[in-house]
C-alpha positions as CSV (number, residue, x, y, z in Angstrom):
1,X,0.0,0.3,0.1
2,X,1.4,3.0,-0.9
3,X,1.4,6.2,1.6
4,X,-1.7,8.6,1.2
5,X,0.0,11.4,-0.2
6,X,1.9,9.5,-3.3
7,X,-2.1,8.0,-3.5
8,X,-3.4,11.2,-3.8
9,X,-0.3,13.0,-5.7
10,X,-1.5,15.2,-8.8
11,X,0.0,13.2,-11.6
12,X,1.1,16.3,-14.5
13,X,0.8,15.3,-18.2
14,X,3.8,15.9,-20.3
15,X,2.9,19.7,-22.2
16,X,3.6,20.2,-25.3
17,X,5.8,22.8,-26.7
18,X,5.5,26.4,-26.2
19,X,4.6,27.7,-29.9
20,X,4.4,31.4,-30.0
21,X,2.5,33.2,-33.0
22,X,4.6,35.4,-35.7
23,X,3.9,38.3,-33.5
24,X,6.2,37.4,-30.8
25,X,10.0,37.9,-30.4
26,X,12.3,35.9,-27.8
27,X,14.6,38.4,-25.7
28,X,17.7,36.8,-24.5
29,X,18.6,39.4,-22.7
30,X,15.5,39.6,-20.3
31,X,14.4,36.1,-21.1
32,X,10.8,36.5,-22.2
33,X,9.2,36.1,-25.1
34,X,7.4,39.6,-26.8
35,X,5.3,41.2,-28.6
36,X,6.5,43.1,-31.2
37,X,4.1,45.6,-31.7
38,X,2.8,46.6,-28.0
39,X,6.1,45.3,-26.7
40,X,4.0,43.3,-23.5
41,X,5.6,39.5,-22.5
42,X,3.9,36.9,-23.9
43,X,2.5,35.5,-20.4
44,X,0.0,38.6,-21.0
45,X,-1.2,37.4,-23.7
46,X,-5.2,36.4,-23.4
47,X,-5.0,33.8,-25.6
48,X,-2.0,32.3,-23.7
49,X,-2.1,29.1,-22.3
50,X,0.7,28.8,-19.5
51,X,3.1,25.5,-19.6
52,X,3.3,23.2,-16.4
53,X,6.7,23.0,-15.3
54,X,6.6,19.8,-12.6
55,X,8.0,16.0,-13.7
56,X,5.8,14.3,-10.4
57,X,7.1,16.0,-7.6
58,X,6.4,14.9,-4.4
59,X,5.5,16.7,-1.6
60,X,8.9,15.5,-0.5
61,X,10.2,18.6,-2.4
62,X,11.9,15.5,-4.7
63,X,11.1,14.9,-8.0
64,X,11.5,12.5,-11.0
65,X,12.8,13.8,-13.5
66,X,14.5,10.8,-14.8
67,X,11.5,9.1,-15.1
């Protein structure tokens, strides 16, 4: 029997790669994508869906990147 936290832990699905539209350019100094027209970061775009970065993290703070 698994520990109760492991039984109830949320597993993140593998995400697709971020592919912003041609209206965005990557700023390597700031490390973010920006709209070419209005200069706002991609994260503020209404149609942007955030990407998950966790890989089966467990409540202890350990992660399972190799899995």
